[in-house]
C-alpha positions as CSV (number, residue, x, y, z in Angstrom):
1,M,16.6,52.7,14.6
2,R,17.9,52.5,11.0
3,N,20.2,55.6,11.3
4,G,17.7,57.6,9.3
5,V,15.4,60.5,10.0
6,Y,12.1,59.8,11.6
7,T,9.3,61.3,9.6
8,E,5.5,61.0,9.0
9,V,4.3,58.5,6.4
10,S,2.3,61.5,4.8
11,E,5.7,62.6,3.4
12,L,5.2,60.1,0.6
13,V,2.2,62.0,-0.8
14,G,3.1,63.2,-4.3
15,K,6.1,60.9,-4.6
16,T,6.2,58.0,-7.1
17,L,7.4,54.6,-5.9
18,N,9.3,52.3,-8.2
19,K,9.7,49.4,-5.7
20,I,8.3,48.1,-2.4
21,T,10.2,45.3,-0.5
22,R,8.7,43.4,2.3
23,C,11.0,41.6,4.8
24,A,8.9,38.9,6.4
25,D,6.3,40.5,8.6
26,E,8.7,42.9,10.3
27,E,9.8,45.6,7.7
28,L,8.6,47.3,4.6
29,W,11.0,49.3,2.3
30,F,9.7,52.0,0.0
31,Y,11.9,53.2,-2.9
32,T,11.0,56.4,-4.9
33,E,11.9,57.4,-8.4
34,D,13.9,60.2,-7.0
35,G,16.2,57.8,-5.3
36,E,14.8,58.2,-1.8
37,V,14.4,55.2,0.5
38,Y,12.0,54.8,3.4
39,C,11.7,52.1,6.0
40,M,8.6,51.1,8.0
41,Y,9.6,48.8,10.9
42,H,9.5,48.1,14.6
43,D,12.6,47.4,16.7
44,Q,11.6,44.2,18.5
45,D,12.3,43.9,22.2
46,C,11.5,41.3,24.8
47,C,8.0,40.9,26.1
48,E,6.4,42.4,23.0
49,S,5.4,41.5,19.5
50,V,4.8,44.0,16.7
51,Y,4.3,42.8,13.2
52,I,2.4,43.2,9.9
53,E,-0.8,41.4,10.5
54,D,-2.3,41.8,7.1
55,V,-2.0,43.7,3.8
56,C,-5.2,44.5,1.9
57,G,-4.5,45.3,-1.7
58,D,-1.8,44.9,-4.3
59,F,1.5,46.7,-3.9
60,D,1.8,46.9,-7.7
61,D,-1.0,49.5,-7.6
62,L,1.3,51.8,-5.7
63,I,4.1,51.5,-8.3
64,G,4.7,54.0,-11.1
65,S,2.0,56.5,-10.2
66,P,2.2,59.4,-7.7
67,L,0.8,58.6,-4.3
68,V,-2.4,60.6,-3.5
69,M,-2.8,59.1,-0.1
70,A,-0.4,58.1,2.6
71,E,-1.7,58.2,6.2
72,E,-1.4,56.5,9.6
73,I,-4.5,55.6,11.6
74,Y,-5.0,54.0,15.0
75,E,-8.2,52.0,15.5
76,D,-9.7,50.8,18.7
77,R,-10.4,47.1,18.0
78,D,-10.5,43.9,20.1
79,P,-7.1,42.1,20.7
80,L,-6.3,39.1,18.6
81,D,-6.0,37.1,21.8
82,G,-8.6,37.8,24.5
83,W,-6.0,37.7,27.3
84,E,-3.8,40.5,25.9
85,E,-4.3,43.6,28.1
86,S,-2.0,46.0,26.1
87,Y,-2.2,46.1,22.4
88,T,-2.3,48.5,19.5
89,W,-3.8,48.4,16.0
90,T,-2.0,50.7,13.5
91,F,-3.2,51.1,9.9
92,Y,-1.3,52.6,7.0
93,K,-3.4,53.6,4.0
94,F,-1.9,54.3,0.6
95,A,-3.5,55.1,-2.7
96,T,-2.6,56.1,-6.3
97,N,-5.0,56.5,-9.3
98,K,-4.5,52.7,-9.8
99,G,-5.8,51.5,-6.4
100,Y,-5.6,51.3,-2.7
101,V,-3.4,49.4,-0.2
102,T,-3.9,49.1,3.6
103,I,-1.2,47.8,5.7
104,R,-2.4,46.6,9.1
105,W,0.2,46.3,12.0
106,Y,-0.6,44.7,15.3
107,G,1.4,45.2,18.5
108,S,1.1,43.6,21.9
109,S,3.2,43.7,25.0
110,N,3.1,43.4,28.8
111,G,2.4,47.2,28.9
112,Y,6.0,48.2,29.6
113,Y,7.2,48.2,26.0
114,S,6.4,50.1,22.8
115,E,3.8,48.8,20.4
116,S,4.3,51.5,17.8
117,V,5.7,51.4,14.3
118,S,8.6,53.6,13.1
119,F,8.9,55.3,9.7
120,E,12.3,56.6,8.6
121,R,13.8,58.3,5.6
122,L,17.2,56.9,5.0
123,E,20.0,59.1,3.7
124,E,22.8,57.8,1.5
125,E,25.3,57.3,4.4
126,A,22.7,55.4,6.5
127,L,22.0,53.1,3.6
128,K,25.7,52.3,3.2
129,K,25.7,51.1,6.8
130,I,22.5,49.0,6.4
131,V,22.9,47.7,2.9
132,P,26.7,47.5,2.2
133,K,27.8,46.6,-1.3
134,F,28.8,43.0,-1.6
135,D,30.1,40.5,-4.2
136,I,27.3,37.9,-4.8
137,D,29.7,35.6,-6.6
138,H,32.1,35.6,-3.7
139,I,29.2,34.9,-1.3
140,I,28.1,31.9,-3.4
141,K,31.6,30.6,-3.6
142,V,32.2,30.8,0.2
143,A,28.7,29.4,0.9
144,K,29.5,26.3,-1.2
145,E,32.8,25.8,0.6
146,L,30.8,25.8,3.9
147,G,28.2,23.4,2.6
148,I,25.5,26.1,2.5
149,E,22.9,26.0,-0.2
150,V,22.3,29.3,-2.0
151,R,19.4,29.7,-4.3
152,E,17.6,32.5,-6.2
153,V,14.4,33.8,-4.8
154,A,11.8,36.4,-5.6
155,P,12.6,40.1,-4.6
156,G,11.8,40.6,-0.9
157,E,11.8,36.9,-0.1
158,G,15.5,36.4,0.5
159,G,17.0,35.4,3.8
160,V,19.2,33.0,5.6
161,F,17.5,29.8,6.7
162,I,18.3,26.9,9.0
163,K,17.1,23.4,8.1
164,E,15.6,21.6,11.1
165,E,16.0,17.8,11.8
166,D,12.6,17.2,10.4
167,G,13.5,18.8,7.1
168,S,11.6,22.0,7.6
169,E,13.2,25.4,7.3
170,R,13.1,28.5,9.5
171,E,14.8,31.9,9.2
172,L,18.1,32.4,10.9
173,T,17.8,34.7,14.0
174,T,20.2,36.6,16.1
175,F,19.8,34.0,18.8
176,D,21.3,31.4,16.5
177,L,24.4,33.5,15.9
178,F,24.8,34.8,19.4
179,P,23.1,32.4,21.9
180,E,23.9,34.6,24.8
181,T,21.6,37.3,23.5
182,K,18.6,34.9,24.2
183,E,19.7,34.5,27.8
184,I,19.8,38.3,28.2
185,A,16.4,38.7,26.5
186,D,14.9,36.0,28.8
187,L,16.3,37.7,31.9
188,R,14.9,41.1,30.7
189,C,11.6,39.5,30.0
190,A,11.5,37.8,33.4
191,L,12.4,41.1,35.1
192,A,9.7,42.9,33.2
193,G,7.2,40.1,34.2
194,L,8.2,40.6,37.9
195,I,7.7,44.3,37.7
196,A,4.3,43.8,36.1
197,E,3.3,41.2,38.7
198,N,4.5,43.5,41.5
199,G,2.2,46.3,40.1
200,R,-0.7,43.9,39.9
201,L,-0.2,42.7,43.5
202,K,0.0,46.3,44.7
203,K,-3.4,47.1,43.0
204,A,-4.8,43.9,44.5
205,L,-3.7,44.9,48.0
206,K,-5.2,48.3,47.7
207,L,-8.5,46.8,46.6
208,I,-8.5,44.4,49.6
209,E,-7.7,47.2,52.0
210,S,-10.5,49.4,50.5
211,K,-13.1,46.6,50.9
212,S,-12.0,45.1,54.2
213,E,-11.1,46.5,57.5
214,L,-7.9,44.6,58.1
215,P,-7.6,43.7,61.8
216,E,-4.4,44.5,63.8
217,E,-4.7,41.6,66.4
218,P,-3.2,38.2,65.8
219,V,-4.9,36.0,63.2
220,D,-5.8,33.4,65.9
221,L,-8.1,36.0,67.6
222,I,-9.9,37.1,64.4
223,P,-13.5,35.8,64.0
224,I,-13.8,33.3,61.2
225,T,-16.5,35.4,59.5
226,E,-14.0,38.3,59.1
227,L,-11.3,36.0,57.7
228,Y,-13.9,34.6,55.3
229,E,-14.8,38.1,54.1
230,I,-11.1,39.1,53.6
231,N,-10.5,35.9,51.7
232,L,-13.4,36.7,49.3
233,H,-12.0,40.1,48.6
234,A,-8.6,38.8,48.1
235,K,-9.8,36.2,45.5
236,E,-11.7,39.0,43.7
237,A,-8.6,41.3,43.7
238,L,-6.3,38.6,42.4
239,R,-8.4,37.4,39.5
């Protein structure tokens, strides 16, 4: 949560945007001429992945003219990866008299976590907590003292990056700053996996019991044909 007020994206209809900022594939910020700020995002947790899969259109078409369309639509489509059992496609459609933009979000998980997208209107106090005022000159000075390179980038493309040994760059994550959080996330993910596997095995056992008359006598006394039948049903249930 961004300490704002949850609202529907349709609240933007009739408002005029003066800026849209995209933070990687995880957040979109909408700024209105009236000084309002909205954030579209998903709070990532373990065992899930929710991100902006595609943007169709030009954000510039949404700037400077009142929005005549702002809606959220869920569509039943195939998963990006065939093995994903739980997934959600969410589409956000915007339009002004200059053009259309469709933002496509994709979420997948093990079935125990949210795949939805949040949309909040942020009040002034909430914005102060998220985007505090800072002295850019002081930041550059301190960065140089630490041997950190600071360079100017296009709006919405800023970030803190780590240079790998091979010379490539990747964005700084919470795990880099607080390594213990990754251990906690891994444990939570492992626990969620165990819960999911336990549920799958329970369903498999019910299927085996429904298709086979499980004998009560010792296994040494069970005819081989019955054991073979139970084995077939077990393989079918555990696929």
